[in-house]
N, C-alpha and C positions, 0 to 999 in steps of 0.2 A: 688084592684086586682093586684096581682103580674104579671109582664110581663117579657118576656125573649127575648134575641137575638136568632137568628136561631141556632148558635153554642152551645147555652146552653140547647136546647131542648132535645138532647139525654140523658142528665142526669135526665131530668124529666121523659121521656118515649120515646123510639125510635119511636113509632107510632106518637108521637107529632111532632117529627122532620120531618118524612115523610109527615105528613099532612101539616106542614108549607111550605115545598118545593112545595107540590101540590097546595096549595093556592096561592103561588107566581106565579106558572106556569099558573094559571087561569087568570092572568093579562097579557093581550096581549102585553103591552109595555115592561114588564119585560121579558117575554118569548122571544120576538124578540131581546132584548138586549143580552140575554144569547146566542142565536144562532149566533148573530153578533160577540160576544166575541170568539166563537170557530170556526168562519169562515164557518158556515154551513147555509143552507137554510132549513127552516122547511118544512117537507113533511107530510101533513095530512094523507096520505095513509100508511106511515111507521113511526109512531111516536116513539120517543125515550123516555124512562123512565126518568122523570125529575131528579131522584136521580143520574143518570149518569153524571149530570152537577153539582154535589154537590159543588165543589169549586167555580163555577161561581155564583150559587145562594147564597152561603155564602158571596161572595164578594159584590154582589148587595144588600144583606140584610144589610150589614154594610154601604155601600155607601149611601143607602136611609133610613137608620135608622129604619128598620122594627122591630117591636115589636110584640110578639105573646103571647097568653094566654097559659095555661098549656096543652091545647088540640091541639095547633098548629094553631089556628085561628088567622088571622091577626088583631091586635088591632090598630096599627098605622104605618104610614110610611110617608116619605116626598120625593116625586119624584123630587122636585125642589132643593133638597140639593146638594151642590157642594162639591166635594172632591178635 
């Protein structure tokens, strides 16, 4: 099975990219790190669309070596990876 980095998914299909970010957002530790990166506190009553943090999710996808299938489902990652 061919896998992709997050930044490669738009060339597969833009919906795959959106799905990839959404799947990363579903991971509590990743979502918290994104909010920390932008200096915000998550507000469950006023959620922000994950795509608004495109650059942060892209940076973390590279940092933790996220790989996705062509539909944007997470295939692998390594949260212990150091950059």
